[in-house]
C-alpha angles and dihedrals in degrees: 000000000000094000091049090052090049092050095052096040112134092005129115087261092060103098092182107050125046111251091201096054088045092053103038105016092240138074129201090223094055113184091352092067115125091222134065122270101204110195113207120238091220134012140153089238128077127195118212100193120221091342099139114074112198116217087236098045093132097046124008111250093006129092124225090272090057094252122134117256123221110241089224089060090047089054094048089047088053098046090047087057094044094052093044093052093042096055088044092052096041088066088075100048148311115312122222092185145348116203131181124193121233092193122124100209113112096241092053110028113122094356112163117204119191121183118197130207092239130030092231091057087056092049091050089050093048091055092046095051100041110110096009128122134225123197088348096305125107116253109239105201134172143149115282129210091216112113103146111054090183089073092044101050125084109248092199092056091053086055093046090244106106108125094191093071122194089345097067116124095227125074120279100195119204115230130227125206120274090240092055091046091047092049097048103040091041092051091049092048091053094047094048096042089056091050092046089048094050093050090046092050093052098045099053090050092053091046093049093048089048094052091042089055102044107015101022120131110281096211089058092054090047090051089049093050093047089054092050091048091051090047094051090049093048089049090050093051094049093050093047090056115113089236089060096041090056096066095044124085119223129222120239091262092059098255127120119257107269134164106272117259111247111247130216127254093252093051090048089051094047089051094047090050090050092051090049091052091048092050091049093052090048091050092050094050089052093050093050093050091054091061116168088012126119108265095195131080128217094272093056098241116132120235 
């Protein structure tokens, strides 16, 4: 029974869940639908409801003043919106596809579907867009169950043969020019490939160094230690030769001049205490020698 329900989930045979909501993330019946609209808690796809506003939203082909609109101006308006939205969404992660509906029905008009490469990128974008505005209108964004846009789009529309027009219940996706698509997705590909290559170039280095430190070949480390030992011995023999000793000055203690070894804080404190004790003893001896003399200077401070 469970396998049967899973096999018909989101199809016309499913009498519980709405197939249109499952396919296109929207239903013309809305909340009055007799079947369930199960919203996903996480998804790589976001739906920005009714976000794109066509210049001829009141009457197709005519602007708000009743004047006809040049189709080229309509396309320029749409591509400006597409580029602006793509650049904003691309800040949150790599985009697989960005689709905008050209339908006229209330539940689909201006709907924007963005599918990210990773679900966490979609979640990040959802948090960033919630509560924001675009062109003076609030952005309504939510996760969408749509993952396969081939099942959601109208094939007859792609062939310019859909007789339902803008009120078709399947997606009529508005197209952008090849130049703009190549520019946006090519720029994204270069940007994210550089970021992925940087992360890959860093992580293998860390893994290799860790393996060399903990699991590296012991024979290699032994050879390295032996080489260092032989080099240190040869350096000692060279520096102890008479010809080398002639050119070097010696300290009063008989040692060659070397950079002093850094002492610890405890050793420095002990030396300072010793110096203070020696100074105090010297002061006492000087005071005793000057018996009967005045132990004060003109300014009144004792030595």
